[in-house]
C-alpha positions in Angstrom: -18.1 18.5 -25.0 -19.8 15.2 -25.1 -16.9 13.5 -23.2 -17.7 11.7 -20.0 -16.5 13.7 -16.8 -13.9 11.7 -14.9 -15.2 12.7 -11.4 -18.4 13.8 -9.9 -19.2 17.5 -10.2 -20.9 19.2 -7.1 -22.1 22.7 -6.2 -21.0 24.6 -3.0 -23.9 23.3 -1.0 -23.0 19.5 -1.8 -25.7 19.0 -4.6 -24.4 16.6 -7.2 -24.7 18.3 -10.6 -23.1 15.8 -12.8 -22.2 12.2 -12.1 -19.0 10.8 -13.0 -19.3 9.2 -16.5 -21.9 11.6 -17.5 -21.2 14.2 -20.4 -22.0 17.9 -20.9 -24.3 17.7 -23.9 -24.4 21.3 -25.0 -23.2 24.8 -24.5 -26.5 25.6 -22.7 -25.9 22.6 -20.5 -22.4 24.0 -19.7 -23.8 27.4 -18.9 -26.3 25.9 -16.5 -23.5 24.1 -14.8 -21.3 27.3 -14.5 -24.1 29.2 -12.8 -23.8 26.8 -9.8 -20.0 27.3 -9.4 -19.1 23.8 -10.0 -16.6 21.9 -7.7 -14.9 18.6 -7.5 -13.7 16.9 -4.3 -10.1 17.2 -3.5 -9.8 13.4 -3.0 -11.3 12.8 -6.5 -8.8 15.4 -8.0 -5.8 13.7 -6.2 -6.8 10.2 -7.4 -7.3 11.4 -10.9 -4.1 13.2 -10.9 -2.2 10.2 -9.5 -3.6 8.1 -12.3 -2.2 10.6 -14.9 1.2 10.7 -13.4 1.4 6.8 -12.9 0.4 6.4 -16.7 3.0 9.1 -17.6 5.7 7.1 -15.7 4.9 3.9 -17.4 4.9 5.4 -20.8 8.4 6.9 -20.2 9.9 3.9 -18.7 8.3 1.7 -21.6 10.2 4.0 -24.3 6.8 5.2 -25.9 7.1 7.7 -28.6 7.1 11.4 -27.8 3.9 11.8 -29.7 2.0 9.3 -27.6 3.4 10.8 -24.4 2.4 14.2 -25.4 -1.2 12.8 -26.3 -1.7 11.6 -22.8 -4.2 13.5 -20.8 -5.5 13.3 -17.2 -8.9 12.3 -18.6 -7.5 9.5 -20.6 -5.5 8.2 -17.7 -8.2 8.2 -15.2 -8.0 5.0 -13.1 -11.6 4.0 -13.4 -11.4 0.3 -14.3 -7.9 -0.6 -16.0 -7.5 -3.6 -18.2 -4.5 -5.3 -16.4 -2.1 -7.2 -18.5 -1.5 -10.5 -17.3 2.2 -10.4 -18.7 2.8 -7.0 -17.0 6.0 -6.8 -14.8 5.5 -6.4 -11.2 6.3 -2.6 -11.0 3.7 -1.9 -13.8 1.2 -4.3 -12.3 1.5 -2.8 -8.8 1.4 0.8 -10.2 -2.0 0.0 -11.8 -3.4 -1.6 -8.7 -2.1 1.2 -6.6 -3.9 3.6 -8.9 -7.0 1.7 -8.9 -7.2 1.2 -5.0 -6.1 4.8 -4.2 -9.1 6.0 -6.2 -11.6 3.6 -4.6 -10.4 4.5 -1.1 -10.6 8.1 -1.5 -13.8 8.2 -3.3 -15.5 5.6 -1.0 -19.4 5.6 -1.8 -18.9 8.0 -4.6 -16.9 5.5 -6.6 -19.1 3.6 -9.2 -19.0 -0.3 -8.8 -17.0 -0.1 -5.7 -17.2 -3.8 -4.8 -16.7 -5.1 -8.3 -13.6 -3.0 -8.7 -12.3 -3.8 -5.2 -12.6 -7.6 -5.9 -10.7 -7.1 -9.2 -7.9 -5.5 -7.3 -8.0 -8.3 -4.6 -7.9 -11.0 -7.3 -5.0 -9.5 -9.3 -3.2 -8.7 -6.1 -3.5 -12.3 -5.0 -2.0 -13.6 -8.4 0.9 -11.3 -8.1 1.6 -12.4 -4.4 1.3 -16.2 -5.6 3.6 -15.7 -8.7 5.9 -13.0 -7.7 6.2 -12.7 -3.8 9.7 -11.3 -3.7 9.2 -8.9 -6.5 6.0 -7.7 -5.0 7.6 -7.1 -1.6 10.5 -5.2 -3.4 8.0 -2.8 -5.2 5.8 -2.1 -2.3 8.2 -1.7 0.4 10.1 0.8 -2.0 6.7 2.5 -2.6 6.4 3.1 1.2 9.4 5.4 1.0 7.7 7.5 -1.9 6.0 10.5 -0.4 4.4 11.3 -3.8 1.8 8.6 -3.7 -1.0 7.7 -1.4 0.4 6.2 1.7 -2.9 4.6 2.6 -3.1 2.7 -0.6 0.4 1.4 -0.3 -0.2 0.5 3.4 -3.3 -1.5 2.4 -1.7 -3.4 -0.5 1.3 -4.4 1.5 -0.6 -5.5 4.6 -2.9 -7.5 2.4 0.0 -9.2 0.9 1.5 -10.1 4.1 -1.8 -11.5 5.4 -1.9 -13.6 2.1 1.6 -14.9 2.6 1.3 -15.9 6.3 -2.3 -17.3 6.2 -1.6 -20.7 4.6 1.3 -21.4 7.1 -1.2 -20.4 9.9 -3.5 -23.1 8.8 -6.2 -20.6 7.7 -8.7 -21.8 4.9 -9.4 -19.9 1.7 -12.4 -18.1 3.1 -10.6 -16.8 6.0 -7.6 -15.9 3.8 -9.8 -13.9 1.5 -11.7 -12.0 4.4 -8.3 -11.1 5.8 -7.0 -9.7 2.4 -10.3 -7.8 1.9 -10.2 -6.5 5.5 -6.4 -5.4 5.1 -7.4 -3.5 1.9 -10.2 -1.8 3.4 -9.4 -1.4 7.2 -8.5 2.3 6.9 -11.4 3.4 4.7 -12.9 5.4 7.4 -9.9 7.7 7.4 -8.1 7.3 4.0 -7.6 11.1 3.3 -6.6 11.7 6.9 -4.4 8.6 6.7 -2.3 10.1 3.9 -2.1 13.4 5.7 -1.0 12.1 9.0 1.6 10.0 7.5 3.2 13.1 6.0 2.9 15.7 8.6 5.9 16.6 10.8 4.5 17.0 14.2 2.2 15.0 16.5 -1.5 14.3 15.9 -4.0 16.9 17.0 -7.0 16.0 19.4 -9.3 15.8 16.2 -7.0 13.5 14.4 -6.6 11.3 17.4 -10.4 11.2 17.6 -10.6 10.2 14.0 -8.0 7.5 14.5 -10.2 6.1 17.4 -13.4 6.2 15.5 -12.1 4.9 12.1 -12.9 1.3 12.5 -16.6 2.1 13.1 -16.7 4.6 10.2 -15.1 2.0 8.0 -17.7 -0.6 8.9 -20.6 1.7 8.2 -19.0 2.7 4.8 -18.5 -1.0 3.8 -22.1 -1.8 4.8 -23.4 1.2 2.8 -21.3 -0.2 -0.2 -23.1 -3.7 0.1 -20.5 -5.8 2.0 -22.2 -8.7 3.5 -19.1 -11.0 4.6 -19.5 -11.0 8.4 -15.9 -12.1 9.0 -14.7 -9.1 6.7 -16.9 -6.7 8.7 -15.6 -8.0 12.0 -12.0 -7.9 11.2 -12.5 -4.2 10.1 -14.5 -3.3 13.3 -11.9 -5.0 15.5 -8.4 -4.5 13.9 -7.4 -2.2 16.7 -8.9 -4.2 19.7 -6.5 -6.3 21.9 -6.7 -9.6 23.9 -6.6 -7.7 27.2 -9.4 -5.3 26.3 -7.1 -2.2 26.0 -7.7 -1.5 22.4 -10.3 0.7 20.6 -12.8 1.7 19.8 -14.9 -0.6 22.2 -12.2 -2.0 24.5 -13.3 -5.6 23.4 -11.3 -8.6 24.3 -10.4 -10.0 20.8 -7.8 -12.9 20.3 -8.8 -14.7 17.1 -5.9 -15.8 14.9 -7.4 -13.8 12.0 -7.6 -10.8 14.0 -4.0 -11.1 15.3 -2.5 -11.7 11.9 -4.3 -8.6 10.5 -3.1 -6.5 13.4 0.3 -8.0 13.0 0.5 -7.0 9.4 -1.0 -3.5 10.1 1.7 -2.8 12.7 4.5 -4.2 10.7 3.7 -1.9 7.7 3.1 1.2 9.9 6.6 0.6 11.9 8.8 0.0 8.8 7.1 3.3 7.1 9.0 6.5 7.5 7.3 9.6 9.1 8.3 13.1 9.0 7.8 13.0 12.8 10.2 10.0 13.1 12.2 7.7 10.8 11.3 4.2 9.9 11.8 1.7 12.5 14.3 -0.9 11.4 12.7 -4.0 9.8 15.0 -6.4 11.9 13.8 -4.7 15.2 10.3 -4.8 14.2 10.5 -8.6 13.1 12.1 -9.2 16.5 9.3 -7.6 18.5 6.7 -9.6 16.5 8.5 -12.9 17.2 8.9 -12.2 20.9 5.0 -11.2 21.2 3.7 -9.0 23.9 4.7 -11.2 26.9 8.4 -11.3 25.8 8.2 -15.0 24.9 8.3 -16.6 21.6 5.0 -16.2 19.7 4.1 -18.8 17.2 2.2 -16.6 14.8 4.9 -14.1 15.0 7.6 -16.8 14.3 5.4 -17.6 11.2 5.4 -14.2 10.3 9.1 -13.8 10.4 9.6 -17.0 8.5 7.4 -15.7 5.7 8.8 -12.1 5.6 12.4 -12.4 7.0 14.3 -10.1 9.2 15.1 -8.0 6.0 12.2 -7.9 3.4 12.7 -7.2 -0.3 12.9 -3.4 -0.6 14.6 -2.6 2.6 18.1 -1.5 3.2 21.0 -3.2 4.9 24.7 -2.8 5.9 26.9 -5.7 4.8 29.9 -7.1 6.7 31.9 -5.7 3.9 30.6 -2.1 5.0 28.7 -1.9 1.5 25.1 -0.5 1.7 22.6 -2.2 -0.2 18.9 -3.1 -0.9 17.4 -6.6 -0.3 15.9 -8.1 -3.5 15.1 -11.7 -2.4 14.3 -13.4 0.8 16.8 -16.2 1.6 16.4 -19.8 2.9 17.0 -18.4 6.4 15.3 -15.3 7.8 18.8 -13.5 8.2 20.3 -14.4 4.8 18.6 -12.4 2.0 20.0 -11.7 -1.4 21.1 -8.1 -1.7 22.2 -5.7 -4.3 25.2 -3.7 -3.0 24.6 0.1 -4.1 27.2 1.9 -2.1 30.9 0.7 -1.7 32.8 0.6 1.5 34.4 3.8 0.9 30.8 5.5 0.8 30.7 6.0 -2.9 27.9 4.8 -5.1 28.9 1.8 -7.2 28.7 2.2 -10.9 26.3 -0.7 -11.2 24.6 -2.5 -8.4 26.3 -5.8 -7.3 24.4 -8.8 -6.2 25.5 -10.3 -2.9 24.5 -13.6 -1.3 24.4 -13.0 2.3 25.0 -16.7 3.1 28.7 -15.9 2.4 30.2 -14.5 5.7 32.0 -11.9 3.7 28.7 -10.5 2.6 26.6 -11.2 5.7 24.1 -8.7 6.7 25.4 -6.7 9.6 22.4 -4.4 10.2 19.3 -3.0 8.9 19.3 0.7 7.7 16.7 3.4 7.6 15.9 4.4 3.9 17.2 7.9 4.4 20.7 6.5 4.9 21.2 5.2 1.4 21.6 8.2 -0.9 21.1 6.2 -4.1 18.0 6.2 -6.3 16.8 2.6 -6.7 15.7 1.3 -10.1 13.4 -1.3 -9.2 12.7 -2.5 -12.7 16.4 -2.9 -13.5 17.1 -4.8 -10.2 14.2 -7.2 -10.9 15.5 -7.7 -14.5 18.8 -8.7 -13.0 17.7 -11.0 -10.2 
């Protein structure tokens, strides 16, 4: 009683009974609400629960007291507008941003102060990519393999980061970089819930899902305009992120070949390809990087080359087999695209190592032999410990 509700409360006909942040003021008020069979949206409930599990995980990893952990509730952990700690390590910082973005993307127009909160996510994300690019890649690539969290939010954060990393090398100015990052964060706003579902389903897309995919750029643009977005480049990038230079893309079949458009599409495709699906495994990062480098005409692509130079053949967070036949996880990019730093996790006999061992793949004895799909490495990766030891 008298506590603000963490989500909008609706009746069965879609009439808003109680807005997020408002409180039930009396027993009589509660009784009136109950007469209308109150409901909450599944997306709102999912976002609320994700905020709770993220906060719980952070408290356990931070060795908080059992009394404090027991006192945590889903209501107190609601990801409305967290105060991010500037000194927070990358895993904690990205967990906060992921929870916040997941809530925004799922709630859409129902999210209070959507633009203000999205810009805070963008600004904090930019800071992390500037200060800790390798740690950020490690955290988010690993998060792609976690089926418990919103895939759409992970996809958006990683694609935005890739755009932010490559944009300066491509000669883009700050306004172009900002529009790219914001477009990457919101390009799938028109199908966020469906995006999560499609990433986890074992079979092919239904005809209704294929229709949703083809229409989601226009749906996203309509939602962004409804939410007050005025930046024409941001809107244009979301509208055209699936169009192609030869006019064979969708939703309109327009011929689009701007560098900002190509970079957004490159980041989108890259993240989608290295993400595992129940209907297929993740494509190997080395294979995807080579495809981007060669371009659509099977000749070296300048923007693709810049992308590979920024990310490498084996991005932090991905798995590799070394010349020693050890299996490991990449933790740092190297001076060359094929020479990252790797923590070996599984020995050459196929048994997990007691402690991960850092390998510099510049040494031929530890050179990367091949990319590996995540399912092939049967070891739980503790990202926090790896970062602490880098």
